[in-house]
C-alpha positions in Angstrom: -16.8 29.2 11.9 -14.8 32.3 10.8 -15.8 33.7 7.4 -13.6 35.3 4.7 -11.5 38.1 6.1 -12.4 37.3 9.7 -9.8 36.9 12.4 -8.6 33.3 12.6 -9.8 31.6 15.8 -7.1 30.9 18.4 -6.4 28.3 21.0 -7.9 30.5 23.9 -11.2 30.8 22.0 -11.3 27.0 21.6 -10.6 26.6 25.3 -13.4 29.1 26.2 -15.9 27.4 24.0 -15.0 23.9 25.3 -14.9 25.1 29.0 -11.3 24.0 29.6 -7.9 25.6 30.0 -5.8 26.4 26.9 -3.2 23.9 28.3 -5.9 21.2 28.1 -6.5 22.2 24.4 -2.8 21.9 23.8 -2.7 18.5 25.4 -5.6 17.3 23.2 -3.8 18.7 20.0 -0.7 16.8 21.0 -2.5 13.5 21.8 -1.6 13.5 25.5 -2.8 10.2 26.9 -4.1 11.5 30.3 -7.2 13.3 28.9 -10.7 12.2 29.7 -12.5 11.1 26.6 -15.4 13.4 27.3 -13.0 16.3 27.6 -11.2 15.4 24.4 -14.5 15.2 22.6 -15.6 18.7 23.8 -12.3 20.2 22.6 -12.6 18.5 19.3 -16.2 19.7 18.9 -15.0 23.2 19.7 -12.2 23.0 17.1 -14.7 21.9 14.5 -17.2 24.6 15.3 -14.7 27.4 15.2 -12.7 26.0 12.3 -9.5 26.3 14.3 -6.2 25.1 12.7 -3.2 24.9 15.0 0.0 26.6 13.9 2.4 23.9 12.8 5.3 26.2 13.7 4.1 26.8 17.2 3.3 23.1 17.6 6.8 22.2 16.4 8.4 24.6 19.0 6.2 23.2 21.7 6.9 19.5 21.0 10.3 19.8 19.4 8.9 17.9 16.4 8.0 19.0 12.9 4.9 16.8 12.6 6.1 15.9 9.2 6.6 12.4 7.7 9.0 11.8 4.8 8.0 9.2 2.2 10.4 7.7 -0.2 8.5 6.0 -3.1 9.8 3.7 -5.8 7.9 3.3 -9.1 5.4 6.1 -8.4 3.7 5.4 -11.7 2.5 2.0 -10.5 -0.9 1.6 -8.8 0.3 0.0 -5.6 2.9 2.6 -4.6 0.8 5.5 -5.7 -2.2 4.2 -3.8 -0.1 3.7 -0.7 1.3 7.2 -0.8 -2.1 8.7 -1.2 -3.4 6.6 1.8 -0.4 7.7 4.0 -1.0 11.3 3.1 -4.7 11.1 4.0 -4.0 9.3 7.3 -1.2 11.7 8.2 -3.4 14.7 7.6 -6.1 13.2 9.8 -3.5 12.8 12.5 -2.2 16.4 12.2 0.9 15.5 10.2 2.2 16.8 6.9 3.9 14.5 4.3 6.9 15.3 2.1 7.7 12.7 -0.6 10.6 11.9 -2.9 10.2 9.6 -5.9 12.9 7.1 -7.1 12.0 6.6 -10.8 13.7 4.1 -13.1 16.3 5.8 -15.3 16.8 8.8 -13.0 20.0 9.4 -11.2 18.6 10.2 -7.7 19.8 7.5 -5.2 18.1 6.3 -2.0 20.9 8.2 -0.2 20.0 11.5 -2.0 16.3 10.9 -1.4 16.8 10.4 2.3 19.1 13.4 2.6 16.5 15.6 0.9 13.8 14.4 3.3 16.0 14.7 6.4 16.9 18.3 5.4 13.2 19.1 5.7 13.3 18.0 9.3 11.0 15.0 9.1 10.1 13.2 12.3 10.0 9.8 10.6 10.6 8.1 7.3 8.4 5.7 5.3 9.7 3.7 2.3 7.1 2.4 -0.2 7.4 -0.4 -2.7 11.0 -1.3 -2.1 13.2 -3.6 -4.1 15.7 -5.8 -2.3 18.6 -3.7 -3.7 17.0 -0.5 -2.2 16.7 -2.2 1.2 20.4 -3.0 1.0 21.1 0.6 0.3 18.9 1.8 3.2 20.7 -0.4 5.7 23.9 1.6 5.0 22.3 5.0 5.6 22.3 6.5 9.1 18.9 8.2 9.3 18.4 9.2 13.0 14.6 9.0 13.0 12.2 6.0 13.0 12.1 4.3 9.6 9.2 2.1 8.4 9.4 0.0 5.2 6.2 -1.2 3.5 7.4 -4.7 2.9 6.0 -8.2 3.3 8.3 -9.5 6.0 9.4 -8.4 9.4 12.8 -6.8 9.4 15.5 -6.5 12.2 16.4 -3.0 11.1 13.2 -1.3 10.2 9.6 -1.1 11.3 7.3 -2.8 8.8 3.7 -2.7 7.7 2.1 -4.6 4.8 -1.0 -5.8 3.2 -0.8 -9.6 3.7 0.7 -10.7 0.4 0.9 -14.4 1.3 -2.7 -14.5 2.4 -3.8 -12.7 -0.7 -2.0 -15.1 -3.0 -3.5 -18.1 -1.1 -7.0 -16.6 -1.7 -6.3 -16.4 -5.4 -4.9 -20.0 -5.7 -7.7 -21.4 -3.5 -10.3 -19.7 -5.6 -9.0 -21.2 -8.8 -8.7 -24.7 -7.1 -12.3 -24.4 -5.9 -13.3 -24.0 -9.5 -11.5 -27.1 -10.5 -8.2 -25.8 -11.9 -5.2 -28.1 -11.3 -2.7 -26.6 -13.8 -2.1 -22.9 -13.1 0.6 -20.6 -14.6 2.0 -17.8 -12.5 2.9 -14.6 -14.3 5.1 -12.9 -11.8 6.4 -9.4 -11.3 10.1 -8.5 -11.4 11.6 -10.6 -8.6 13.8 -7.9 -7.2 10.6 -6.4 -5.9 9.9 -7.8 -2.5 6.1 -8.1 -3.0 6.6 -9.9 -6.4 9.0 -12.3 -4.7 6.6 -12.9 -1.8 3.7 -13.6 -4.2 5.8 -15.9 -6.3 6.9 -18.0 -3.3 3.4 -18.0 -1.8 2.0 -19.2 -5.1 4.5 -22.1 -5.3 3.9 -23.1 -1.7 0.1 -23.1 -2.0 0.1 -24.8 -5.4 2.3 -27.5 -4.0 0.0 -28.0 -1.0 -2.8 -28.7 -3.5 -0.8 -31.0 -5.6 -0.9 -28.7 -8.6 1.5 -29.4 -11.4 4.7 -27.5 -11.0 5.7 -25.4 -14.0 8.2 -22.6 -14.6 6.9 -19.1 -13.8 6.9 -16.3 -16.3 8.7 -13.2 -14.9 7.2 -9.9 -16.1 7.8 -6.2 -15.5 4.5 -5.1 -14.0 3.3 -3.6 -17.3 0.3 -4.5 -19.4 2.5 -4.3 -22.5 4.7 -7.2 -21.3 1.8 -9.5 -20.6 0.0 -8.5 -23.8 3.1 -9.5 -25.8 3.5 -12.7 -23.9 -0.2 -13.7 -24.6 0.2 -12.7 -28.2 3.0 -15.3 -28.4 0.7 -18.2 -27.4 0.1 -20.1 -30.6 -2.2 -22.8 -29.4 -4.3 -23.4 -26.3 -1.9 -24.3 -23.5 -2.1 -27.1 -21.0 -2.7 -24.7 -18.1 -6.3 -23.7 -17.6 -5.7 -20.6 -15.4 -3.2 -17.9 -14.8 -2.5 -16.1 -11.5 -1.1 -12.7 -12.5 1.0 -10.7 -10.0 -0.8 -7.4 -10.7 -3.9 -6.2 -12.5 -2.0 -4.2 -15.1 -0.4 -7.3 -16.4 -3.6 -9.2 -16.1 -5.5 -6.7 -18.3 -2.7 -6.9 -20.9 -2.7 -10.7 -20.8 -6.5 -10.8 -21.4 -6.1 -8.4 -24.3 -3.4 -10.5 -25.9 -5.5 -13.7 -25.5 -8.4 -12.0 -27.1 -6.3 -11.1 -30.1 -5.2 -14.7 -30.4 -8.8 -15.8 -30.5 -8.8 -17.4 -27.0 -11.7 -16.7 -24.6 -11.5 -15.7 -21.0 -12.7 -17.5 -18.9 -13.9 -20.3 -21.3 -10.4 -21.2 -22.4 -8.2 -19.7 -19.7 -9.3 -18.2 -16.3 -7.4 -15.1 -15.1 -6.9 -13.7 -11.6 -5.0 -10.5 -10.9 -3.8 -8.7 -7.8 -4.6 -5.1 -6.6 -8.2 -4.4 -7.7 -7.3 -1.3 -9.8 -10.4 0.8 -10.6 -10.3 -0.4 -14.2 -10.6 -4.1 -13.1 -14.3 -4.0 -12.8 -14.8 -2.4 -16.3 -12.6 -4.5 -18.6 -14.2 -7.3 -20.6 -14.6 -9.7 -18.8 -14.4 -7.9 -15.5 -11.3 -9.1 -13.6 -11.3 -11.4 -10.6 -8.5 -10.0 -8.4 -7.1 -9.7 -4.9 -8.1 -6.4 -3.3 -5.5 -4.6 -1.2 -7.0 -2.2 1.5 -4.7 0.8 0.9 -6.7 3.0 3.3 -6.1 0.6 6.2 -2.5 0.3 5.1 -2.0 4.1 5.3 -3.6 4.3 8.7 -1.4 1.5 10.0 1.7 3.2 8.6 0.9 6.5 10.4 -0.2 4.8 13.6 3.1 2.9 13.8 5.2 5.9 13.0 3.4 8.1 15.5 3.9 5.5 18.2 7.6 5.3 17.3 8.0 9.1 17.2 6.2 9.4 20.6 8.1 6.5 22.0 4.9 4.5 22.7 4.3 0.8 22.2 4.1 -0.1 18.6 0.6 -1.2 17.5 0.1 -4.9 16.7 -2.0 -4.4 13.5 0.9 -4.2 11.0 -0.3 -6.9 8.6 -3.5 -5.8 6.7 -5.8 -8.6 5.4 -6.5 -8.9 1.7 -9.7 -10.1 0.1 -10.6 -11.9 -3.1 -13.0 -10.1 -5.5 -14.7 -12.6 -7.8 -15.7 -11.4 -11.2 -16.3 -12.9 -14.6 -12.6 -13.6 -15.6 -12.5 -16.9 -13.6 -14.7 -19.9 -14.1 -14.5 -23.7 -14.0 -12.2 -25.2 -16.7 -13.9 -26.3 -19.8 -11.4 -28.9 -20.7 -9.9 -31.7 -18.6 -6.5 -30.8 -17.3 
């Protein structure tokens, strides 16, 4: 590996060390399919040994691509969108791509059109949209982009490529867990229903609850924040009929538990609580939060795999719906009172 001040290794040195031609090294760098796996491994070993970094400018000229993915992110302060962006950035770097991102924040004047225009001006090869609202999807449909567009959303789409953590399956896991404990009256504290993931979780909750014969009751629509759920819980004057609450994200679940505590109610003795996301704080609150874990690393890899296939005009990978899993902790238990 070259030390400080040493001349940077070049592609011909990689070729010499690997015992191949410089054209073979170039094909490996550009993921050419007709390369023997043993040859590919020798080249990759030589790249690692020499610390070789290909020139993005030269690579772009050779392939007529920038090897840059644009990411348009809504609500970047929220755990899910932020985690998705970080996962896409990590997977893109591993695949030899750079990422440029634009954030659409509530209250700011930048529009989806302006965000897309900015990313396209950077010469991106593809565009990824994270945590969309239904209104943003409608805006995107009116924008002529000219590169592959992938939206991280729960449902397939006739216009865009899609990848998602399986929101329906995650919700089913949460409901089934509570039912297995004996709960038959469950409240759903939903996210804002213009958000596609919140709407999907809400619909999946109702469908699964109905299949179990659980009492139907109106949902409570929140705004993703702990403050909203805290104030809602603070408004509960006496122990409610429902014995459990499925909360659409962990931030609200933490706020809800806090509010119940201040009202003198115990979790899980009085009310069980299940969240969604498995934020790092979830395992450290009191009681530790039962939640649905989203595998953001797998999501990021799938996003990049699908976009690379689209950029390179290859068959789109099948793995575009990432499994979720339930993480059982102390905030959920069998109901103490008869429902």
